PATI-984369 format. One record per residue (C-alpha): residue number from 1; residue in three letters; x, y, z. Coordinates in Angstrom, 2 decimals, m for minus. Layout:
+------+------+---------+---------+---------+
! resi ! resn !    east !   north !      up !
+------+------+---------+---------+---------+
!  NUM !  ALA !       X !       Y !       Z !
...
+------+------+---------+---------+---------+
END
This chain:
+------+------+---------+---------+---------+
! resi ! resn !    east !   north !      up !
+------+------+---------+---------+---------+
!    1 !  UNK !  102.54 !   89.82 !   97.89 !
!    2 !  UNK !  104.07 !   90.75 !   94.56 !
!    3 !  UNK !  107.78 !   90.40 !   94.10 !
!    4 !  UNK !  109.79 !   93.31 !   92.92 !
!    5 !  UNK !  110.45 !   91.81 !   89.45 !
!    6 !  UNK !  106.79 !   90.98 !   88.78 !
!    7 !  UNK !  105.75 !   94.49 !   89.82 !
!    8 !  UNK !  108.35 !   95.95 !   87.54 !
!    9 !  UNK !  107.17 !   93.73 !   84.66 !
!   10 !  UNK !  103.58 !   94.72 !   85.32 !
!   11 !  UNK !  104.44 !   98.42 !   85.26 !
!   12 !  UNK !  106.55 !   97.92 !   82.13 !
!   13 !  UNK !  103.68 !   96.16 !   80.37 !
!   14 !  UNK !  101.23 !   98.90 !   81.37 !
!   15 !  UNK !  103.63 !  101.57 !   80.06 !
!   16 !  UNK !  103.99 !   99.68 !   76.76 !
!   17 !  UNK !  100.22 !   99.47 !   76.41 !
!   18 !  UNK !   99.86 !  103.23 !   76.96 !
!   19 !  UNK !  102.67 !  104.10 !   74.55 !
!   20 !  UNK !  101.22 !  101.83 !   71.88 !
!   21 !  UNK !   97.69 !  103.21 !   72.20 !
!   22 !  UNK !   96.26 !  105.66 !   69.63 !
!   23 !  UNK !   97.28 !  109.27 !   70.15 !
!   24 !  UNK !   94.53 !  111.87 !   70.09 !
!   25 !  UNK !   96.42 !  114.78 !   68.56 !
!   26 !  UNK !   93.49 !  117.21 !   68.72 !
!   27 !  UNK !   93.18 !  116.61 !   72.45 !
!   28 !  UNK !   96.93 !  116.95 !   72.92 !
!   29 !  UNK !   96.95 !  120.37 !   71.19 !
!   30 !  UNK !   93.97 !  121.70 !   73.14 !
!   31 !  UNK !   95.39 !  120.38 !   76.39 !
!   32 !  UNK !   98.76 !  121.84 !   75.62 !
!   33 !  UNK !   97.32 !  125.27 !   74.81 !
!   34 !  UNK !   95.10 !  125.29 !   77.88 !
!   35 !  UNK !   97.90 !  124.25 !   80.28 !
!   36 !  UNK !  100.38 !  126.72 !   78.78 !
!   37 !  UNK !   97.86 !  129.58 !   79.09 !
!   38 !  UNK !   96.81 !  128.58 !   82.61 !
!   39 !  UNK !  100.47 !  128.32 !   83.74 !
!   40 !  UNK !  101.23 !  131.69 !   82.15 !
!   41 !  UNK !   98.15 !  133.30 !   83.78 !
!   42 !  UNK !   99.15 !  131.94 !   87.16 !
!   43 !  UNK !  102.83 !  133.04 !   86.68 !
!   44 !  UNK !  102.00 !  136.60 !   85.57 !
!   45 !  UNK !   98.85 !  137.52 !   87.40 !
!   46 !  UNK !   97.46 !  135.29 !   90.10 !
!   47 !  UNK !  100.53 !  134.47 !   92.19 !
!   48 !  UNK !  102.00 !  137.98 !   92.19 !
!   49 !  UNK !   98.64 !  139.54 !   93.04 !
!   50 !  UNK !   98.06 !  137.00 !   95.82 !
!   51 !  UNK !  101.48 !  137.62 !   97.29 !
!   52 !  UNK !  101.03 !  141.36 !   97.08 !
!   53 !  UNK !   97.55 !  141.13 !   98.73 !
!   54 !  UNK !   98.93 !  139.00 !  101.55 !
!   55 !  UNK !  102.09 !  141.03 !  102.27 !
!   56 !  UNK !  101.14 !  144.46 !  101.00 !
!   57 !  UNK !  103.80 !  147.04 !  100.29 !
!   58 !  UNK !  106.61 !  148.53 !  102.37 !
!   59 !  UNK !  109.98 !  147.71 !  103.64 !
!   60 !  UNK !  109.00 !  144.66 !  105.71 !
!   61 !  UNK !  107.02 !  143.13 !  102.90 !
!   62 !  UNK !  109.95 !  143.68 !  100.50 !
!   63 !  UNK !  112.11 !  141.75 !  102.91 !
!   64 !  UNK !  109.61 !  138.90 !  103.07 !
!   65 !  UNK !  109.06 !  138.73 !   99.38 !
!   66 !  UNK !  112.81 !  138.46 !   98.77 !
!   67 !  UNK !  113.09 !  135.36 !  100.97 !
!   68 !  UNK !  114.10 !  132.14 !   99.15 !
!   69 !  UNK !  110.89 !  130.32 !  100.13 !
!   70 !  UNK !  108.53 !  132.98 !   98.76 !
!   71 !  UNK !  110.74 !  133.31 !   95.70 !
!   72 !  UNK !  110.43 !  129.51 !   95.15 !
!   73 !  UNK !  106.71 !  129.71 !   95.49 !
!   74 !  UNK !  106.43 !  132.62 !   93.05 !
!   75 !  UNK !  108.63 !  131.01 !   90.40 !
!   76 !  UNK !  107.68 !  127.28 !   90.60 !
!   77 !  UNK !  104.15 !  127.03 !   91.92 !
!   78 !  UNK !  102.48 !  127.42 !   88.50 !
!   79 !  UNK !  104.55 !  124.55 !   87.13 !
!   80 !  UNK !  103.91 !  122.35 !   90.20 !
!   81 !  UNK !  100.16 !  122.93 !   89.96 !
!   82 !  UNK !  100.05 !  122.20 !   86.23 !
!   83 !  UNK !  102.16 !  119.03 !   86.52 !
!   84 !  UNK !  100.06 !  117.85 !   89.51 !
!   85 !  UNK !   96.93 !  118.27 !   87.41 !
!   86 !  UNK !   98.48 !  116.34 !   84.52 !
!   87 !  UNK !   99.67 !  113.53 !   86.68 !
!   88 !  UNK !   96.33 !  113.16 !   88.47 !
!   89 !  UNK !   94.46 !  113.28 !   85.17 !
!   90 !  UNK !   96.87 !  110.66 !   83.72 !
!   91 !  UNK !   96.23 !  108.30 !   86.68 !
!   92 !  UNK !   92.45 !  108.79 !   86.50 !
!   93 !  UNK !   92.32 !  108.05 !   82.77 !
!   94 !  UNK !   94.65 !  105.06 !   83.18 !
!   95 !  UNK !   92.39 !  103.61 !   85.88 !
!   96 !  UNK !   89.37 !  104.11 !   83.69 !
!   97 !  UNK !   91.00 !  102.52 !   80.68 !
!   98 !  UNK !   91.07 !  105.67 !   78.50 !
!   99 !  UNK !   94.58 !  104.99 !   77.25 !
!  100 !  UNK !   94.46 !  107.53 !   74.42 !
!  101 !  UNK !   93.58 !  110.30 !   76.83 !
!  102 !  UNK !   96.15 !  109.13 !   79.39 !
!  103 !  UNK !   98.77 !  109.17 !   76.60 !
!  104 !  UNK !   97.89 !  112.84 !   75.79 !
!  105 !  UNK !   98.53 !  113.88 !   79.39 !
!  106 !  UNK !  101.92 !  112.18 !   79.29 !
!  107 !  UNK !  102.83 !  113.91 !   76.02 !
!  108 !  UNK !  101.89 !  117.37 !   77.33 !
!  109 !  UNK !  103.79 !  117.07 !   80.60 !
!  110 !  UNK !  107.38 !  117.08 !   79.13 !
!  111 !  UNK !  106.48 !  119.79 !   76.55 !
!  112 !  UNK !  105.11 !  121.99 !   79.45 !
!  113 !  UNK !  108.25 !  121.27 !   81.49 !
!  114 !  UNK !  110.61 !  122.23 !   78.66 !
!  115 !  UNK !  108.58 !  125.32 !   77.71 !
!  116 !  UNK !  108.44 !  126.43 !   81.34 !
!  117 !  UNK !  112.28 !  126.54 !   81.52 !
!  118 !  UNK !  112.23 !  128.99 !   78.63 !
!  119 !  UNK !  109.34 !  131.10 !   80.01 !
!  120 !  UNK !  111.31 !  134.35 !   80.40 !
!  121 !  UNK !  112.56 !  134.57 !   76.79 !
!  122 !  UNK !  109.12 !  133.46 !   75.52 !
!  123 !  UNK !  107.38 !  136.11 !   77.60 !
!  124 !  UNK !  109.83 !  138.74 !   76.45 !
!  125 !  UNK !  109.19 !  137.97 !   72.83 !
!  126 !  UNK !  105.40 !  138.07 !   73.45 !
!  127 !  UNK !  105.54 !  141.43 !   75.22 !
!  128 !  UNK !  107.96 !  142.89 !   72.66 !
!  129 !  UNK !  105.62 !  141.81 !   69.85 !
!  130 !  UNK !  102.57 !  143.21 !   71.53 !
!  131 !  UNK !  104.25 !  146.58 !   72.13 !
!  132 !  UNK !  105.09 !  147.25 !   68.49 !
+------+------+---------+---------+---------+
END
């Protein structure tokens, strides 16, 4: 059985190897654009349409849609799905030894997280630009 210090050193070494590997910037940009567009598509179209098709319209559905749990799902499910995809892809590439690809998934995850917190102003700018 591994001791806690040897496990920590092993993880630290693995992290240092991933960080020092070559970065594939073309893959990072493509992955970033795809995840941002997918998250935006989920946030704007898929989740609202799914919730509307499940609950319909009317007074009782408005009450259900205003509940905190449904509000949490509508607001944060796109981010949770995208981050889950990035984490699983990182782990798969790390196990296969594709350190450059694994590093690109790690780079995209914080950028996606930061941009998701500013999603409302970004979407407002996009829609205002498209209207003029």
